C-alpha positions as a printed Julia matrix, in Angstrom:
261×3 Matrix{Float64}:
  74.22  111.52   95.9
  75.22  109.71   99.11
  78.87  109.53   99.11
  80.85  105.56  100.03
  81.51  107.32  103.68
  77.33  107.23  104.32
  77.35  103.88  103.2
  80.57  102.46  105.41
  78.2   104.02  108.56
  74.92  103.18  108.25
  73.35   99.89  109.07
  72.95   98.1   106.22
  74.79   94.38  105.48
  77.03   95.78  103.73
  78.46   98.04  105.42
  78.99   95.92  109.44
  79.96   93.77  107.66
  83.15   96.26  106.26
  83.16   97.54  110.7
  83.75   93.98  111.89
  86.63   93.44  108.92
  88.38   96.37  109.54
  88.55   96.13  113.53
  89.06   92.32  113.04
  92.11   94.09  110.56
  93.81   96.26  113.72
  93.31   92.81  116.19
  95.63   91.04  113.58
  98.07   94.19  114.0
  98.24   94.56  117.32
  98.51   90.59  118.08
 101.71   90.78  114.92
 102.94   93.3   116.4
 103.2    91.72  119.89
 104.58   88.29  118.51
 107.3    89.64  116.94
 108.49   92.66  118.49
 108.18   94.87  116.2
 108.48   98.85  117.62
 108.55  102.31  116.08
 109.19  105.79  117.94
 106.74  107.77  120.33
 106.28  109.9   122.43
 106.96  107.51  125.05
 110.45  106.75  123.12
 110.24  102.86  121.28
 107.63  101.13  121.53
 105.3    97.87  120.54
 101.92  100.73  121.14
 103.58  103.34  118.62
 104.22  100.56  115.85
 100.74   99.02  116.6
  99.29  102.44  116.45
 101.24  103.81  112.78
  99.99  100.75  111.04
  96.5   100.96  112.22
  94.09  100.0   109.24
  91.81  102.31  110.53
  94.63  104.47  110.21
  95.44  103.19  106.67
  92.68  102.32  104.61
  91.58  105.17  102.14
  87.61  105.23  101.56
  88.07  107.59   98.96
  90.09  105.24   96.65
  89.67  101.99   98.43
  93.24  100.57   99.18
  96.08  101.23  100.8
  98.16  103.88  101.39
 101.3   101.06  100.27
 103.73  104.09   99.76
 103.25  104.6   103.34
 103.14  101.68  104.72
 106.79  100.22  102.85
 108.27  103.67  104.48
 106.88  102.79  108.42
 109.15   99.19  107.84
 111.69  100.6   107.12
 111.62  102.47  110.31
 110.99   99.74  112.81
 113.26   97.92  115.35
 113.32   95.08  117.44
 112.7    95.12  121.29
 113.41   93.17  123.92
 110.63   90.71  123.48
 110.07   88.74  120.61
 110.73   86.7   117.26
 113.12   89.3   116.26
 114.88   89.26  119.79
 114.62   85.56  120.15
 116.53   85.96  116.71
 119.59   87.91  118.0
 119.96   86.05  121.17
 119.89   83.1   119.81
 122.75   83.98  117.39
 124.58   85.9   120.23
 124.85   82.66  121.79
 125.87   80.57  119.32
 128.5    83.31  118.4
 129.68   82.45  122.34
 129.52   78.94  122.19
 131.4    78.65  118.6
 134.32   80.93  120.44
 134.69   79.11  122.8
 135.04   75.73  121.28
 137.78   77.78  119.23
 138.93   78.68  122.57
 139.25   75.12  123.78
 140.72   74.04  120.41
 143.33   77.09  120.92
 142.12   78.49  117.42
 141.26   80.84  119.03
 142.43   83.59  116.93
 143.35   82.43  112.53
 141.14   82.3   109.51
 139.63   79.29  110.71
 138.22   81.48  113.54
 137.0    84.06  111.5
 135.57   81.62  109.25
 133.35   80.58  111.83
 132.31   83.3   113.43
 131.23   84.49  110.18
 129.45   80.62  109.24
 126.89   82.31  112.29
 126.25   85.88  111.99
 125.08   84.77  108.03
 123.13   81.3   109.65
 121.61   84.64  112.72
 120.84   86.92  109.38
 119.64   85.26  107.61
 116.76   83.54  110.06
 116.04   87.02  110.83
 115.77   88.43  107.43
 112.49   84.79  106.92
 111.41   86.6   110.08
 110.5    90.01  108.57
 109.28   87.79  105.25
 106.58   85.83  107.41
 105.88   88.85  109.3
 104.87   91.34  106.39
 103.19   88.72  104.73
 100.72   88.26  107.99
 100.63   92.34  108.12
  99.51   91.89  103.83
  97.3    89.13  104.83
  94.99   91.1   107.96
  94.84   93.75  105.54
  94.22   92.09  103.15
  89.79   91.68  104.15
  89.23   94.98  104.07
  89.31   95.47  100.55
  86.97   92.57  100.78
  84.24   93.52  102.22
  84.56   97.71  101.59
  83.87   95.99   97.64
  80.83   95.21   98.99
  80.03   97.68  100.6
  80.28   99.77   96.72
  77.88   97.32   95.24
  74.8    98.38   97.66
  75.38  101.77   97.66
  75.14  100.86   93.69
  72.07   98.88   93.71
  70.73  102.05   96.07
  71.6   104.45   94.42
  70.2   102.38   91.0
  67.03  101.63   92.09
  65.89  105.62   93.13
  67.43  106.35   89.6
  64.87  103.71   88.2
  62.26  104.93   91.52
  62.47  108.64   89.68
  62.64  107.75   85.82
  59.88  105.92   86.62
  57.69  109.64   88.5
  59.33  111.46   85.83
  56.56  109.52   83.22
  53.47  109.49   86.13
  50.53  111.35   84.1
  49.98  113.64   86.14
  45.39  113.34   86.55
  44.28  116.56   88.77
  40.4   116.41   89.33
  39.28  119.01   86.64
  40.62  116.95   84.06
  39.28  114.49   82.12
  40.59  110.6    83.19
  41.11  108.64   80.33
  40.34  104.76   82.29
  43.93  103.32   82.8
  44.95  100.03   80.4
  43.91   96.88   82.66
  47.17   95.36   83.21
  49.0    92.42   85.14
  49.22   92.86   89.22
  52.36   93.41   90.25
  52.74   90.17   92.07
  49.64   87.68   90.71
  47.41   86.02   93.69
  48.71   82.35   91.59
  51.86   80.81   91.6
  53.32   79.88   88.46
  52.93   82.99   86.92
  54.78   86.48   85.91
  53.08   89.67   86.79
  54.02   93.41   86.96
  56.55   95.59   87.33
  57.09   97.16   91.17
  58.65  100.04   91.1
  61.81  101.69   92.04
  61.47  101.91   96.18
  60.06   98.75   96.82
  62.71   96.76   94.69
  64.56   97.14   98.2
  63.92   95.17  100.15
  64.03   92.35   98.22
  68.02   90.73   99.0
  68.39   87.29   98.79
  69.04   86.0    95.23
  68.04   83.22   93.94
  66.44   80.78   92.04
  62.89   80.58   91.27
  61.16   77.49   89.96
  58.27   77.29   87.59
  57.53   78.83   84.15
  60.02   81.97   84.91
  60.0    84.74   82.12
  62.47   84.51   80.0
  64.12   88.46   79.25
  62.79   90.04   82.45
  62.78   93.66   83.33
  64.06   95.48   85.89
  61.46   95.47   88.71
  59.99   92.77   86.69
  57.65   89.89   89.69
  56.5    86.37   89.46
  55.4    83.82   92.02
  57.0    80.94   92.2
  55.38   77.15   92.64
  55.76   76.86   96.0
  54.31   80.38   97.13
  56.88   82.8    97.19
  57.44   86.25   95.58
  60.54   87.07   93.43
  61.63   89.96   91.33
  64.47   90.29   89.04
  66.33   93.53   90.17
  69.12   93.82   87.04
  71.44   96.08   89.95
  71.08   93.86   93.1
  73.76   93.53   95.35
  75.44   90.9    94.25
  74.18   91.01   90.53
  71.65   91.2    87.96
  69.31   87.77   89.2
  66.09   86.93   90.92
  65.09   88.34   94.44
  63.43   87.07   97.36
  62.85   89.4   101.11
  64.48   87.68  103.71
  64.36   86.02  106.25
C-alpha cells in the first residue's frame, strides 16, 4: 500500500493542488513577515529571513498527522521581536514621537514633572501598547489564514488515496473470484450478460472492473432511466449518449462519474 507521501509526490490533480497550496502558503507567510518586520535569531543574528525560515509551512506541516505542529508555532511566536522596518517598528516610532510631543507640551506648560505629567506619559505608553497588541493579533490571524488551505488540500489528497486503494481492492476481489480455465479442462459456456457499456442511450450496462474505474473522475447526474441502488462499477449510458460509472468511493464521494474532457 502506497504511503501518503507517494500520493503527494504524484501527478494526480489533488497532489498538484496540494503542492500549489503549500507554495502559496509559503509566499503569504514570507509577505506577512516582511510587512510586520518580525525577526528571529539565526546564524547571522536577528533577521526577517530567519523568521520566514522558521515558519516555513514545508517544515511545520506534518503529512503523517495531516496538521501543523501548533505547539511549535506558539513557542516560536513567543521568540519574535521586531526590527527597524515594518508595521511593528512604525507603531513603536509613532509611540515614541507621541511621548516626545507630550513631554514637550508639558515643559512648555511648566509641568514637566509631577503626577499630571506621569499620568499623560502613561496614557501614551498604554495607547502604544494597545496598538502593538492589536497588530500582533492581526499578524497571527493572517498566519493562520495562510496555513489553512494546506489542510483542505491535504484532505483532498487523502480522499484520492482512499478512492484509488478502494478501486484496487475491488479489482483484486474480482480477480480472486474469476474461474481459472485451462486448455485441458472442459469449459462451460458462460451465461450471457449485459455488455459493460450498452450501445443504446438511456440504457444500463454491466459492471466495470475496478482498475478501469479510475479514469471516470467527473462527478455528475446522468439523465434518463438511471438505475436505482446501483452496484459499485455499474455502467449506464445517459440520454445524451454519455457513458457513466457508479463509484462508491469516488474522489468526490459516492455517485455517478464520467470521463473528464
